[in-house]
N, C-alpha and C positions, 0 to 999 in steps of 0.2 A: 487574605489574598494568597499567601504562600500555601495554605492548606488546599485551596482550590487548584492551584497550579500542580501541586504534588499529586493530588487525586486524579486530575486529568492526565498527568504523565504516567501514572500507574496504569490507568485504563489503556493508554496508548502502548505501554510496554506489554500488556496482555495480548495486543494484536499481533505480537511477534510469534505467538504459538501457532496460529493458522498460517502465518507467513512461512514458517519452516516447512510445512507440508506443501504449500504452493511452490516454494522454491525447489523442493525435491521433485515434485511432479512436473515442473516446467520443462525438464529435459526430455520428457516423453514426446513432446510435439516435434522434436528434431529426429528426422530419419537420417541415418548416416549417408545415404546416397544423395539425398536432396537437401541437405542441411544448409549448404552454402547458397543455394538458389532462393531460399525463403527468407527475405529480409524481415517480413512481418513477425516470423517466429523469433528471430534474434532481437527485434525491438521489444517483443513481449518479455523475453528473458532479461534484457537490460532493465526494463521497467520494473520487473519483479525484484531484481537484485538491488535496485537503487532505493527501495523502501527503507531499509535500516539507516541509510545515509540521510534520507529525508527526515526520519524520526529523530536522529541525533542532532542534526543541524537545527531543526525547528525548536527542540528543547533548549538548545544553546541560545538561540535568538530570544526565546521566551524569557529566560533568566536574565539575559543582557538587557532586554527592554524593561523588565521589572526593576532592575538595579538603576537604570537611567530614569525611571519614573513614569513609564508608560504602561499602566496595568492592563488596559484594554488590548493593546497589541500583544502583551504577554499572554493573555488568555487566548487570543486568536492563534498565536503560534503553538500554544499547547493543544488546541483543538484541531489544528491542521492535520496531524497524522490520523486522527479519528475520522475526519471528513474524507480524506483520501482513501482510507480503508473502507468506509461506507460506500463510496462511489465505486470502488473496485469490486466490492462484494455484489452490489446491484448489477454491475456490468457482467460479471461472471455468471451470476444466476440467470440473468436475462438471456445471455448468449447461449448458455448451456440448454436452456429450455427451447430456444429458437432452433438450435442444431438438432435436438431430439424431435421436434416437430417436422423438420425437413427429412430426417431419416424415416419417420413414420409414414410420410407420404409416398416414399419409394417403395 
């Protein structure tokens, strides 16, 4: 069980490499003149920068649940960052394709 948790957590830690690029590129959406008026842009940046905290806290909960004797919950908390990363990747890929289709129609 511990080997499974460690391997899932290593896979989750690998997701931090694309996160660094997304975190760096997230400030491009803010234009200096209109930055305070766009709440959605700020929510996106807050969401992107909360990922390492989600990653660390889910791994903490995973090991706490394993110690308490709940192995299924421990596996779920170890998989949670991978699930969040997968959903975010699909959303970004879908929205990027959607935006390119709108630009192509103009």
